[in-house]
C-alpha positions in Angstrom: 15.6 27.2 76.6 13.6 28.9 73.9 16.8 30.3 72.4 18.4 26.8 72.2 15.3 25.4 70.6 15.4 28.1 67.9 19.0 27.4 67.2 18.4 23.7 66.8 15.5 24.2 64.5 17.6 26.6 62.3 20.4 24.1 62.1 17.9 21.4 61.1 16.4 23.6 58.4 19.9 24.4 57.1 20.9 20.7 56.9 17.5 19.8 55.3 17.9 22.5 52.7 21.5 21.4 51.9 20.3 17.8 51.5 17.3 18.2 49.2 16.5 20.1 46.0 13.4 22.2 45.7 10.8 21.4 43.1 11.8 24.4 41.0 15.5 23.4 41.0 14.6 19.9 40.0 12.4 21.0 37.1 15.1 23.5 36.0 17.8 20.8 36.0 15.5 18.4 34.0 14.8 21.1 31.5 18.5 21.9 31.0 19.4 18.3 30.6 16.5 17.8 28.1 17.9 20.6 25.9 21.4 19.2 26.1 20.1 15.7 25.2 18.0 17.0 22.2 21.0 19.0 20.9 23.3 15.9 21.2 20.8 13.6 19.5 20.1 16.0 16.7 23.8 16.4 16.0 24.3 12.7 16.2 21.5 11.8 13.7 22.6 14.7 11.3 26.1 13.3 11.4 24.8 9.7 10.6 22.8 11.1 7.6 25.8 13.0 6.2 28.0 10.0 6.7 25.5 7.7 4.9 25.3 10.2 2.0 29.1 10.5 1.8 29.5 6.7 1.8 26.9 6.2 -1.0 28.4 9.1 -3.1 31.9 7.7 -2.7 30.7 4.2 -3.6 29.3 5.1 -7.0 32.3 7.3 -7.8 34.6 4.5 -6.9 32.6 2.1 -9.1 33.0 4.5 -12.1 36.7 5.0 -11.5 37.4 1.2 -11.0 35.3 0.3 -14.1 37.1 2.7 -16.3 40.4 1.6 -14.9 39.7 -2.1 -15.7 38.8 -1.1 -19.3 41.9 1.0 -19.5 44.1 -1.8 -18.3 42.7 -4.1 -20.9 43.3 -1.5 -23.7 46.9 -1.1 -22.6 47.4 -4.8 -22.8 45.9 -5.0 -26.3 47.8 -6.8 -29.1 48.0 -5.9 -32.8 46.3 -8.8 -34.6 45.3 -7.4 -38.1 42.6 -10.2 -38.6 40.7 -8.9 -35.6 41.8 -5.2 -35.8 40.8 -2.1 -33.8 37.5 -0.5 -34.6 34.8 1.6 -33.0 32.3 4.3 -33.2 30.9 6.9 -30.7 29.1 4.2 -28.6 31.3 1.1 -29.0 34.9 -0.1 -29.3 36.5 -3.5 -30.1 40.1 -4.6 -30.1 42.2 -7.8 -29.8 43.4 -8.8 -26.4 44.9 -11.9 -24.6 42.3 -13.6 -22.4 43.7 -16.7 -20.6 45.5 -18.7 -23.3 43.5 -17.3 -26.2 43.5 -14.1 -28.2 40.0 -12.7 -28.4 38.2 -9.7 -29.6 37.0 -7.6 -26.6 34.0 -5.4 -27.4 32.6 -2.6 -25.2 29.3 -1.1 -26.1 26.8 1.2 -24.5 23.3 -0.1 -24.1 21.2 3.1 -24.0 18.0 1.4 -22.8 19.7 -0.3 -19.8 22.0 2.7 -19.3 24.9 0.3 -19.0 28.4 -0.1 -20.5 28.6 -3.8 -21.6 31.5 -6.1 -22.4 31.5 -9.0 -24.8 34.3 -11.4 -25.6 34.5 -13.2 -29.0 37.0 -16.0 -29.8 38.8 -15.7 -33.2 36.9 -18.7 -34.7 33.5 -17.0 -33.9 34.3 -13.6 -35.2 32.9 -14.2 -38.7 29.7 -15.6 -37.1 29.4 -12.5 -34.9 29.8 -10.2 -37.9 26.9 -12.0 -39.6 24.7 -11.1 -36.7 25.0 -14.1 -34.4 26.6 -12.8 -31.2 26.1 -13.4 -27.5 25.0 -10.8 -25.1 27.7 -9.1 -23.0 28.1 -8.6 -19.3 27.5 -5.3 -17.5 30.6 -3.3 -16.6 29.3 0.1 -15.5 26.0 1.9 -15.0 26.0 5.3 -16.7 23.5 7.8 -17.9 25.5 8.8 -21.0 28.6 7.4 -22.7 30.6 8.2 -25.8 34.1 7.4 -27.2 36.6 9.5 -29.2 39.7 8.2 -30.9 43.0 10.0 -31.4 44.4 9.5 -34.9 48.0 10.5 -35.7 48.9 10.9 -39.3 52.2 9.1 -39.8 53.3 11.4 -42.7 52.4 14.8 -41.3 52.6 13.8 -37.6 49.3 15.8 -37.0 46.9 14.4 -34.5 43.1 14.7 -34.5 40.2 13.3 -32.5 37.7 11.2 -34.4 34.2 9.9 -33.6 34.8 6.7 -35.6 37.7 4.3 -36.1 37.9 1.8 -38.9 39.9 -1.5 -38.9 42.1 0.0 -41.7 43.2 2.9 -39.5 45.4 0.5 -37.5 45.9 0.8 -33.8 44.2 3.5 -31.7 46.8 6.1 -30.7 44.6 7.0 -27.7 40.9 6.7 -26.6 38.9 9.2 -24.6 35.8 8.0 -22.7 33.3 10.7 -22.0 30.5 9.7 -19.6 27.9 11.2 -17.4 26.1 9.8 -14.3 24.5 11.4 -11.2 24.8 14.8 -13.1 28.6 14.5 -13.0 30.9 14.1 -16.1 33.8 11.7 -16.1 36.5 11.8 -18.8 39.2 9.2 -19.1 42.0 9.3 -21.8 43.9 6.1 -22.4 47.1 6.0 -24.5 47.8 2.6 -26.2 51.4 1.6 -25.8 51.6 -0.6 -29.0 50.6 2.5 -31.1 53.7 4.4 -30.1 
């Protein structure tokens, strides 16, 4: 009888120990899962921060590239109208281009105070007025820290080319233009060849 009672109590103890965790096992499991949760959440939030930084970096780079591409497209579509002419210096350029049904002078200039490349459009009948000092403000095209322009001149007689910091109306059509800009401590250069100069 005693023997049977001992066997039954051992079986009961075995089944109870199989069914339940001890306090030590429970604390150990909670600790392990806590470490795993902290590791996963840290990786997740680090990934979110990196993704946000990558998106913002790509965003301003894309703005720069698209801005210069729109200026380049307009330069490639320029027309040779001697009364308007092609001119520029280290911080600004102007050239004739078709806008809608009109031929206008498109002018790009760098506003150093606003750190912005601006665009202004002037109709032919208003060009003399603008030259006298009465011109409208332009619209912003790009935000930049620094901006400068160089012009490629090809001598028709000697066929020698050289980069210049200034272009006069009497020089004719730009052979090519190089934009040199800097923003977010990165330099961006873009060279545009003008088809009508070839």
